[in-house]
PDB file with SEQRES, HELIX, SHEET and CRYST1 records, atoms N, CA, C and O in Angstrom:
SEQRES   1 A   67  MET ASP GLU LEU ARG TYR VAL ILE ASP VAL ALA VAL GLU          
SEQRES   2 A   67  VAL GLY THR THR LEU ARG ASP ARG PHE TRP SER GLN ASN          
SEQRES   3 A   67  ILE GLN SER ARG LEU LYS THR ASP HIS SER ILE VAL THR          
SEQRES   4 A   67  GLU ALA ASP THR PHE ALA ASP GLU PHE ILE ILE ARG ALA          
SEQRES   5 A   67  LEU HIS ASP LYS PHE PRO GLN ASP GLY ILE ILE SER GLU          
SEQRES   6 A   67  GLU LYS                                                      
HELIX    1 AA1 ASP A    2  SER A   24  1                                  23    
HELIX    2 AA2 GLU A   40  LYS A   56  1                                  17    
SHEET    1 AA1 2 SER A  29  LEU A  31  0                                        
SHEET    2 AA1 2 ILE A  37  THR A  39 -1                                        
CRYST1    1.000    1.000    1.000  90.00  90.00  90.00 P 1           1          
ATOM      1  N   MET A   1      11.261 114.541 -48.188  1.00  0.00           N  
ATOM      2  CA  MET A   1      12.282 115.195 -48.985  1.00  0.00           C  
ATOM      3  C   MET A   1      13.653 115.097 -48.329  1.00  0.00           C  
ATOM      4  O   MET A   1      14.669 115.062 -49.023  1.00  0.00           O  
ATOM      5  N   ASP A   2      13.695 115.054 -46.997  1.00  0.00           N  
ATOM      6  CA  ASP A   2      14.974 114.884 -46.304  1.00  0.00           C  
ATOM      7  C   ASP A   2      15.623 113.551 -46.679  1.00  0.00           C  
ATOM      8  O   ASP A   2      16.845 113.463 -46.793  1.00  0.00           O  
ATOM      9  N   GLU A   3      14.799 112.511 -46.870  1.00  0.00           N  
ATOM     10  CA  GLU A   3      15.332 111.207 -47.257  1.00  0.00           C  
ATOM     11  C   GLU A   3      15.984 111.278 -48.628  1.00  0.00           C  
ATOM     12  O   GLU A   3      17.065 110.726 -48.836  1.00  0.00           O  
ATOM     13  N   LEU A   4      15.332 111.954 -49.562  1.00  0.00           N  
ATOM     14  CA  LEU A   4      15.882 112.099 -50.904  1.00  0.00           C  
ATOM     15  C   LEU A   4      17.190 112.882 -50.866  1.00  0.00           C  
ATOM     16  O   LEU A   4      18.155 112.503 -51.531  1.00  0.00           O  
ATOM     17  N   ARG A   5      17.233 113.944 -50.113  1.00  0.00           N  
ATOM     18  CA  ARG A   5      18.453 114.743 -49.997  1.00  0.00           C  
ATOM     19  C   ARG A   5      19.589 113.902 -49.430  1.00  0.00           C  
ATOM     20  O   ARG A   5      20.722 113.992 -49.903  1.00  0.00           O  
ATOM     21  N   TYR A   6      19.298 113.088 -48.422  1.00  0.00           N  
ATOM     22  CA  TYR A   6      20.311 112.222 -47.825  1.00  0.00           C  
ATOM     23  C   TYR A   6      20.873 111.254 -48.862  1.00  0.00           C  
ATOM     24  O   TYR A   6      22.089 111.098 -48.978  1.00  0.00           O  
ATOM     25  N   VAL A   7      19.992 110.609 -49.609  1.00  0.00           N  
ATOM     26  CA  VAL A   7      20.433 109.632 -50.606  1.00  0.00           C  
ATOM     27  C   VAL A   7      21.249 110.310 -51.709  1.00  0.00           C  
ATOM     28  O   VAL A   7      22.243 109.752 -52.175  1.00  0.00           O  
ATOM     29  N   ILE A   8      20.841 111.490 -52.122  1.00  0.00           N  
ATOM     30  CA  ILE A   8      21.609 112.243 -53.120  1.00  0.00           C  
ATOM     31  C   ILE A   8      22.991 112.577 -52.576  1.00  0.00           C  
ATOM     32  O   ILE A   8      23.989 112.435 -53.282  1.00  0.00           O  
ATOM     33  N   ASP A   9      23.053 113.020 -51.326  1.00  0.00           N  
ATOM     34  CA  ASP A   9      24.348 113.350 -50.709  1.00  0.00           C  
ATOM     35  C   ASP A   9      25.263 112.115 -50.647  1.00  0.00           C  
ATOM     36  O   ASP A   9      26.463 112.216 -50.905  1.00  0.00           O  
ATOM     37  N   VAL A  10      24.698 110.965 -50.309  1.00  0.00           N  
ATOM     38  CA  VAL A  10      25.481 109.727 -50.267  1.00  0.00           C  
ATOM     39  C   VAL A  10      26.006 109.407 -51.664  1.00  0.00           C  
ATOM     40  O   VAL A  10      27.179 109.068 -51.823  1.00  0.00           O  
ATOM     41  N   ALA A  11      25.151 109.511 -52.667  1.00  0.00           N  
ATOM     42  CA  ALA A  11      25.563 109.219 -54.047  1.00  0.00           C  
ATOM     43  C   ALA A  11      26.671 110.163 -54.511  1.00  0.00           C  
ATOM     44  O   ALA A  11      27.617 109.729 -55.168  1.00  0.00           O  
ATOM     45  N   VAL A  12      26.566 111.419 -54.182  1.00  0.00           N  
ATOM     46  CA  VAL A  12      27.598 112.386 -54.567  1.00  0.00           C  
ATOM     47  C   VAL A  12      28.915 112.062 -53.861  1.00  0.00           C  
ATOM     48  O   VAL A  12      29.981 112.119 -54.474  1.00  0.00           O  
ATOM     49  N   GLU A  13      28.841 111.726 -52.583  1.00  0.00           N  
ATOM     50  CA  GLU A  13      30.065 111.398 -51.835  1.00  0.00           C  
ATOM     51  C   GLU A  13      30.732 110.150 -52.406  1.00  0.00           C  
ATOM     52  O   GLU A  13      31.950 110.122 -52.582  1.00  0.00           O  
ATOM     53  N   VAL A  14      29.945 109.123 -52.696  1.00  0.00           N  
ATOM     54  CA  VAL A  14      30.506 107.904 -53.293  1.00  0.00           C  
ATOM     55  C   VAL A  14      31.095 108.214 -54.663  1.00  0.00           C  
ATOM     56  O   VAL A  14      32.198 107.766 -54.978  1.00  0.00           O  
ATOM     57  N   GLY A  15      30.374 108.973 -55.478  1.00  0.00           N  
ATOM     58  CA  GLY A  15      30.864 109.316 -56.811  1.00  0.00           C  
ATOM     59  C   GLY A  15      32.166 110.090 -56.774  1.00  0.00           C  
ATOM     60  O   GLY A  15      33.071 109.833 -57.568  1.00  0.00           O  
ATOM     61  N   THR A  16      32.262 111.027 -55.865  1.00  0.00           N  
ATOM     62  CA  THR A  16      33.481 111.816 -55.724  1.00  0.00           C  
ATOM     63  C   THR A  16      34.661 110.928 -55.315  1.00  0.00           C  
ATOM     64  O   THR A  16      35.754 111.039 -55.870  1.00  0.00           O  
ATOM     65  N   THR A  17      34.428 110.054 -54.346  1.00  0.00           N  
ATOM     66  CA  THR A  17      35.484 109.154 -53.897  1.00  0.00           C  
ATOM     67  C   THR A  17      35.904 108.211 -55.013  1.00  0.00           C  
ATOM     68  O   THR A  17      37.098 107.981 -55.206  1.00  0.00           O  
ATOM     69  N   LEU A  18      34.946 107.660 -55.750  1.00  0.00           N  
ATOM     70  CA  LEU A  18      35.270 106.765 -56.858  1.00  0.00           C  
ATOM     71  C   LEU A  18      36.067 107.488 -57.936  1.00  0.00           C  
ATOM     72  O   LEU A  18      37.036 106.943 -58.465  1.00  0.00           O  
ATOM     73  N   ARG A  19      35.668 108.700 -58.260  1.00  0.00           N  
ATOM     74  CA  ARG A  19      36.401 109.482 -59.257  1.00  0.00           C  
ATOM     75  C   ARG A  19      37.842 109.694 -58.823  1.00  0.00           C  
ATOM     76  O   ARG A  19      38.770 109.503 -59.608  1.00  0.00           O  
ATOM     77  N   ASP A  20      38.023 110.088 -57.570  1.00  0.00           N  
ATOM     78  CA  ASP A  20      39.374 110.325 -57.059  1.00  0.00           C  
ATOM     79  C   ASP A  20      40.201 109.050 -57.054  1.00  0.00           C  
ATOM     80  O   ASP A  20      41.381 109.082 -57.404  1.00  0.00           O  
ATOM     81  N   ARG A  21      39.605 107.930 -56.665  1.00  0.00           N  
ATOM     82  CA  ARG A  21      40.321 106.649 -56.667  1.00  0.00           C  
ATOM     83  C   ARG A  21      40.663 106.225 -58.088  1.00  0.00           C  
ATOM     84  O   ARG A  21      41.754 105.713 -58.338  1.00  0.00           O  
ATOM     85  N   PHE A  22      39.746 106.432 -59.009  1.00  0.00           N  
ATOM     86  CA  PHE A  22      39.959 106.027 -60.389  1.00  0.00           C  
ATOM     87  C   PHE A  22      41.184 106.715 -60.972  1.00  0.00           C  
ATOM     88  O   PHE A  22      41.985 106.078 -61.656  1.00  0.00           O  
ATOM     89  N   TRP A  23      41.337 107.995 -60.712  1.00  0.00           N  
ATOM     90  CA  TRP A  23      42.445 108.744 -61.292  1.00  0.00           C  
ATOM     91  C   TRP A  23      43.750 108.565 -60.534  1.00  0.00           C  
ATOM     92  O   TRP A  23      44.813 108.844 -61.088  1.00  0.00           O  
ATOM     93  N   SER A  24      43.709 108.108 -59.284  1.00  0.00           N  
ATOM     94  CA  SER A  24      44.939 108.042 -58.497  1.00  0.00           C  
ATOM     95  C   SER A  24      45.447 106.630 -58.221  1.00  0.00           C  
ATOM     96  O   SER A  24      46.532 106.484 -57.658  1.00  0.00           O  
ATOM     97  N   GLN A  25      44.714 105.596 -58.590  1.00  0.00           N  
ATOM     98  CA  GLN A  25      45.128 104.239 -58.243  1.00  0.00           C  
ATOM     99  C   GLN A  25      44.927 103.284 -59.407  1.00  0.00           C  
ATOM    100  O   GLN A  25      44.134 103.528 -60.316  1.00  0.00           O  
ATOM    101  N   ASN A  26      45.665 102.198 -59.348  1.00  0.00           N  
ATOM    102  CA  ASN A  26      45.436 101.080 -60.242  1.00  0.00           C  
ATOM    103  C   ASN A  26      44.406 100.191 -59.550  1.00  0.00           C  
ATOM    104  O   ASN A  26      44.746  99.468 -58.614  1.00  0.00           O  
ATOM    105  N   ILE A  27      43.170 100.236 -59.991  1.00  0.00           N  
ATOM    106  CA  ILE A  27      42.089  99.525 -59.324  1.00  0.00           C  
ATOM    107  C   ILE A  27      42.166  98.038 -59.660  1.00  0.00           C  
ATOM    108  O   ILE A  27      42.230  97.656 -60.828  1.00  0.00           O  
ATOM    109  N   GLN A  28      42.160  97.217 -58.633  1.00  0.00           N  
ATOM    110  CA  GLN A  28      42.234  95.771 -58.780  1.00  0.00           C  
ATOM    111  C   GLN A  28      40.836  95.193 -59.010  1.00  0.00           C  
ATOM    112  O   GLN A  28      39.834  95.747 -58.558  1.00  0.00           O  
ATOM    113  N   SER A  29      40.796  94.065 -59.725  1.00  0.00           N  
ATOM    114  CA  SER A  29      39.519  93.392 -59.946  1.00  0.00           C  
ATOM    115  C   SER A  29      39.678  91.901 -59.677  1.00  0.00           C  
ATOM    116  O   SER A  29      40.790  91.378 -59.594  1.00  0.00           O  
ATOM    117  N   ARG A  30      38.525  91.228 -59.541  1.00  0.00           N  
ATOM    118  CA  ARG A  30      38.492  89.780 -59.343  1.00  0.00           C  
ATOM    119  C   ARG A  30      37.198  89.259 -59.954  1.00  0.00           C  
ATOM    120  O   ARG A  30      36.314  90.036 -60.316  1.00  0.00           O  
ATOM    121  N   LEU A  31      37.095  87.961 -60.065  1.00  0.00           N  
ATOM    122  CA  LEU A  31      35.872  87.348 -60.566  1.00  0.00           C  
ATOM    123  C   LEU A  31      34.995  86.922 -59.389  1.00  0.00           C  
ATOM    124  O   LEU A  31      35.473  86.352 -58.408  1.00  0.00           O  
ATOM    125  N   LYS A  32      33.699  87.214 -59.512  1.00  0.00           N  
ATOM    126  CA  LYS A  32      32.741  86.736 -58.516  1.00  0.00           C  
ATOM    127  C   LYS A  32      32.411  85.284 -58.842  1.00  0.00           C  
ATOM    128  O   LYS A  32      32.842  84.758 -59.868  1.00  0.00           O  
ATOM    129  N   THR A  33      31.656  84.649 -57.975  1.00  0.00           N  
ATOM    130  CA  THR A  33      31.312  83.243 -58.188  1.00  0.00           C  
ATOM    131  C   THR A  33      30.533  83.022 -59.479  1.00  0.00           C  
ATOM    132  O   THR A  33      30.563  81.925 -60.036  1.00  0.00           O  
ATOM    133  N   ASP A  34      29.834  84.050 -59.961  1.00  0.00           N  
ATOM    134  CA  ASP A  34      29.094  83.906 -61.225  1.00  0.00           C  
ATOM    135  C   ASP A  34      29.967  84.264 -62.436  1.00  0.00           C  
ATOM    136  O   ASP A  34      29.481  84.333 -63.565  1.00  0.00           O  
ATOM    137  N   HIS A  35      31.262  84.490 -62.181  1.00  0.00           N  
ATOM    138  CA  HIS A  35      32.268  84.798 -63.205  1.00  0.00           C  
ATOM    139  C   HIS A  35      32.150  86.213 -63.781  1.00  0.00           C  
ATOM    140  O   HIS A  35      32.743  86.506 -64.819  1.00  0.00           O  
ATOM    141  N   SER A  36      31.405  87.073 -63.130  1.00  0.00           N  
ATOM    142  CA  SER A  36      31.400  88.484 -63.532  1.00  0.00           C  
ATOM    143  C   SER A  36      32.514  89.201 -62.779  1.00  0.00           C  
ATOM    144  O   SER A  36      32.960  88.745 -61.726  1.00  0.00           O  
ATOM    145  N   ILE A  37      32.948  90.301 -63.318  1.00  0.00           N  
ATOM    146  CA  ILE A  37      34.065  91.057 -62.735  1.00  0.00           C  
ATOM    147  C   ILE A  37      33.542  92.022 -61.678  1.00  0.00           C  
ATOM    148  O   ILE A  37      32.516  92.677 -61.866  1.00  0.00           O  
ATOM    149  N   VAL A  38      34.265  92.097 -60.568  1.00  0.00           N  
ATOM    150  CA  VAL A  38      33.995  93.085 -59.532  1.00  0.00           C  
ATOM    151  C   VAL A  38      35.319  93.758 -59.186  1.00  0.00           C  
ATOM    152  O   VAL A  38      36.334  93.087 -59.000  1.00  0.00           O  
ATOM    153  N   THR A  39      35.304  95.080 -59.101  1.00  0.00           N  
ATOM    154  CA  THR A  39      36.514  95.826 -58.784  1.00  0.00           C  
ATOM    155  C   THR A  39      36.493  96.278 -57.328  1.00  0.00           C  
ATOM    156  O   THR A  39      35.467  96.219 -56.650  1.00  0.00           O  
ATOM    157  N   GLU A  40      37.657  96.731 -56.872  1.00  0.00           N  
ATOM    158  CA  GLU A  40      37.726  97.318 -55.528  1.00  0.00           C  
ATOM    159  C   GLU A  40      36.780  98.509 -55.424  1.00  0.00           C  
ATOM    160  O   GLU A  40      36.190  98.748 -54.370  1.00  0.00           O  
ATOM    161  N   ALA A  41      36.636  99.247 -56.506  1.00  0.00           N  
ATOM    162  CA  ALA A  41      35.733 100.396 -56.509  1.00  0.00           C  
ATOM    163  C   ALA A  41      34.290  99.945 -56.333  1.00  0.00           C  
ATOM    164  O   ALA A  41      33.526 100.577 -55.604  1.00  0.00           O  
ATOM    165  N   ASP A  42      33.907  98.848 -57.001  1.00  0.00           N  
ATOM    166  CA  ASP A  42      32.552  98.302 -56.833  1.00  0.00           C  
ATOM    167  C   ASP A  42      32.299  97.929 -55.378  1.00  0.00           C  
ATOM    168  O   ASP A  42      31.267  98.274 -54.802  1.00  0.00           O  
ATOM    169  N   THR A  43      33.259  97.219 -54.797  1.00  0.00           N  
ATOM    170  CA  THR A  43      33.126  96.766 -53.416  1.00  0.00           C  
ATOM    171  C   THR A  43      33.056  97.952 -52.455  1.00  0.00           C  
ATOM    172  O   THR A  43      32.230  97.966 -51.542  1.00  0.00           O  
ATOM    173  N   PHE A  44      33.928  98.951 -52.661  1.00  0.00           N  
ATOM    174  CA  PHE A  44      33.900 100.139 -51.815  1.00  0.00           C  
ATOM    175  C   PHE A  44      32.539 100.819 -51.881  1.00  0.00           C  
ATOM    176  O   PHE A  44      31.937 101.118 -50.850  1.00  0.00           O  
ATOM    177  N   ALA A  45      32.057 101.062 -53.098  1.00  0.00           N  
ATOM    178  CA  ALA A  45      30.781 101.766 -53.274  1.00  0.00           C  
ATOM    179  C   ALA A  45      29.651 100.986 -52.629  1.00  0.00           C  
ATOM    180  O   ALA A  45      28.809 101.563 -51.940  1.00  0.00           O  
ATOM    181  N   ASP A  46      29.625  99.685 -52.845  1.00  0.00           N  
ATOM    182  CA  ASP A  46      28.586  98.842 -52.281  1.00  0.00           C  
ATOM    183  C   ASP A  46      28.573  98.930 -50.761  1.00  0.00           C  
ATOM    184  O   ASP A  46      27.523  99.157 -50.158  1.00  0.00           O  
ATOM    185  N   GLU A  47      29.730  98.752 -50.143  1.00  0.00           N  
ATOM    186  CA  GLU A  47      29.814  98.784 -48.683  1.00  0.00           C  
ATOM    187  C   GLU A  47      29.487 100.166 -48.122  1.00  0.00           C  
ATOM    188  O   GLU A  47      28.813 100.272 -47.097  1.00  0.00           O  
ATOM    189  N   PHE A  48      29.956 101.217 -48.777  1.00  0.00           N  
ATOM    190  CA  PHE A  48      29.689 102.580 -48.320  1.00  0.00           C  
ATOM    191  C   PHE A  48      28.197 102.878 -48.352  1.00  0.00           C  
ATOM    192  O   PHE A  48      27.638 103.400 -47.388  1.00  0.00           O  
ATOM    193  N   ILE A  49      27.557 102.542 -49.469  1.00  0.00           N  
ATOM    194  CA  ILE A  49      26.128 102.821 -49.624  1.00  0.00           C  
ATOM    195  C   ILE A  49      25.298 102.006 -48.638  1.00  0.00           C  
ATOM    196  O   ILE A  49      24.370 102.532 -48.024  1.00  0.00           O  
ATOM    197  N   ILE A  50      25.626 100.725 -48.484  1.00  0.00           N  
ATOM    198  CA  ILE A  50      24.891  99.889 -47.528  1.00  0.00           C  
ATOM    199  C   ILE A  50      25.017 100.449 -46.121  1.00  0.00           C  
ATOM    200  O   ILE A  50      24.023 100.550 -45.402  1.00  0.00           O  
ATOM    201  N   ARG A  51      26.226 100.814 -45.723  1.00  0.00           N  
ATOM    202  CA  ARG A  51      26.446 101.363 -44.378  1.00  0.00           C  
ATOM    203  C   ARG A  51      25.663 102.668 -44.183  1.00  0.00           C  
ATOM    204  O   ARG A  51      25.026 102.867 -43.149  1.00  0.00           O  
ATOM    205  N   ALA A  52      25.716 103.548 -45.179  1.00  0.00           N  
ATOM    206  CA  ALA A  52      25.019 104.831 -45.074  1.00  0.00           C  
ATOM    207  C   ALA A  52      23.503 104.632 -44.996  1.00  0.00           C  
ATOM    208  O   ALA A  52      22.834 105.282 -44.193  1.00  0.00           O  
ATOM    209  N   LEU A  53      22.968 103.748 -45.816  1.00  0.00           N  
ATOM    210  CA  LEU A  53      21.524 103.499 -45.788  1.00  0.00           C  
ATOM    211  C   LEU A  53      21.101 102.822 -44.493  1.00  0.00           C  
ATOM    212  O   LEU A  53      20.060 103.151 -43.924  1.00  0.00           O  
ATOM    213  N   HIS A  54      21.907 101.881 -44.033  1.00  0.00           N  
ATOM    214  CA  HIS A  54      21.585 101.201 -42.777  1.00  0.00           C  
ATOM    215  C   HIS A  54      21.607 102.173 -41.594  1.00  0.00           C  
ATOM    216  O   HIS A  54      20.766 102.080 -40.699  1.00  0.00           O  
ATOM    217  N   ASP A  55      22.559 103.096 -41.589  1.00  0.00           N  
ATOM    218  CA  ASP A  55      22.638 104.084 -40.503  1.00  0.00           C  
ATOM    219  C   ASP A  55      21.402 104.976 -40.463  1.00  0.00           C  
ATOM    220  O   ASP A  55      20.893 105.291 -39.388  1.00  0.00           O  
ATOM    221  N   LYS A  56      20.924 105.382 -41.630  1.00  0.00           N  
ATOM    222  CA  LYS A  56      19.795 106.317 -41.705  1.00  0.00           C  
ATOM    223  C   LYS A  56      18.443 105.601 -41.672  1.00  0.00           C  
ATOM    224  O   LYS A  56      17.467 106.128 -41.139  1.00  0.00           O  
ATOM    225  N   PHE A  57      18.395 104.402 -42.245  1.00  0.00           N  
ATOM    226  CA  PHE A  57      17.136 103.658 -42.372  1.00  0.00           C  
ATOM    227  C   PHE A  57      17.327 102.216 -41.880  1.00  0.00           C  
ATOM    228  O   PHE A  57      17.227 101.279 -42.672  1.00  0.00           O  
ATOM    229  N   PRO A  58      17.600 102.031 -40.591  1.00  0.00           N  
ATOM    230  CA  PRO A  58      17.943 100.697 -40.086  1.00  0.00           C  
ATOM    231  C   PRO A  58      16.831  99.665 -40.251  1.00  0.00           C  
ATOM    232  O   PRO A  58      17.104  98.464 -40.239  1.00  0.00           O  
ATOM    233  N   GLN A  59      15.601 100.103 -40.404  1.00  0.00           N  
ATOM    234  CA  GLN A  59      14.473  99.176 -40.538  1.00  0.00           C  
ATOM    235  C   GLN A  59      14.312  98.655 -41.965  1.00  0.00           C  
ATOM    236  O   GLN A  59      13.570  97.698 -42.186  1.00  0.00           O  
ATOM    237  N   ASP A  60      14.987  99.262 -42.933  1.00  0.00           N  
ATOM    238  CA  ASP A  60      14.837  98.893 -44.333  1.00  0.00           C  
ATOM    239  C   ASP A  60      15.776  97.752 -44.712  1.00  0.00           C  
ATOM    240  O   ASP A  60      16.914  97.685 -44.246  1.00  0.00           O  
ATOM    241  N   GLY A  61      15.284  96.864 -45.557  1.00  0.00           N  
ATOM    242  CA  GLY A  61      16.124  95.813 -46.116  1.00  0.00           C  
ATOM    243  C   GLY A  61      16.889  96.356 -47.323  1.00  0.00           C  
ATOM    244  O   GLY A  61      16.463  97.316 -47.964  1.00  0.00           O  
ATOM    245  N   ILE A  62      18.010  95.732 -47.616  1.00  0.00           N  
ATOM    246  CA  ILE A  62      18.832  96.173 -48.753  1.00  0.00           C  
ATOM    247  C   ILE A  62      19.210  94.958 -49.598  1.00  0.00           C  
ATOM    248  O   ILE A  62      19.687  93.949 -49.079  1.00  0.00           O  
ATOM    249  N   ILE A  63      18.991  95.073 -50.896  1.00  0.00           N  
ATOM    250  CA  ILE A  63      19.434  94.056 -51.837  1.00  0.00           C  
ATOM    251  C   ILE A  63      20.593  94.661 -52.604  1.00  0.00           C  
ATOM    252  O   ILE A  63      20.491  95.766 -53.136  1.00  0.00           O  
ATOM    253  N   SER A  64      21.702  93.925 -52.657  1.00  0.00           N  
ATOM    254  CA  SER A  64      22.918  94.461 -53.256  1.00  0.00           C  
ATOM    255  C   SER A  64      23.453  93.530 -54.325  1.00  0.00           C  
ATOM    256  O   SER A  64      23.446  92.311 -54.157  1.00  0.00           O  
ATOM    257  N   GLU A  65      23.910  94.094 -55.406  1.00  0.00           N  
ATOM    258  CA  GLU A  65      24.491  93.302 -56.493  1.00  0.00           C  
ATOM    259  C   GLU A  65      25.797  92.637 -56.087  1.00  0.00           C  
ATOM    260  O   GLU A  65      26.072  91.517 -56.517  1.00  0.00           O  
ATOM    261  N   GLU A  66      26.602  93.296 -55.273  1.00  0.00           N  
ATOM    262  CA  GLU A  66      27.941  92.804 -54.966  1.00  0.00           C  
ATOM    263  C   GLU A  66      27.976  91.780 -53.844  1.00  0.00           C  
ATOM    264  O   GLU A  66      29.014  91.155 -53.624  1.00  0.00           O  
ATOM    265  N   LYS A  67      26.912  91.596 -53.152  1.00  0.00           N  
ATOM    266  CA  LYS A  67      26.898  90.641 -52.031  1.00  0.00           C  
ATOM    267  C   LYS A  67      26.265  89.341 -52.436  1.00  0.00           C  
ATOM    268  O   LYS A  67      26.168  88.422 -51.622  1.00  0.00           O  
TER     269      LYS A  67                                                      
END                                                                             
């Protein structure tokens, strides 16, 4: 249950930061190699979540949409 609480806390922190960035900034976007759009917010969330999961669960592999 501690693992679930940690992941929920990470999701809430990322969501809060994304909400604040969305309302306070003009978010930039670019095309990925597959021609789909990725925003700075996508990249931030991806990197934040990967770092948080790696810190808590270093033995686990991570598959990410943005990488």
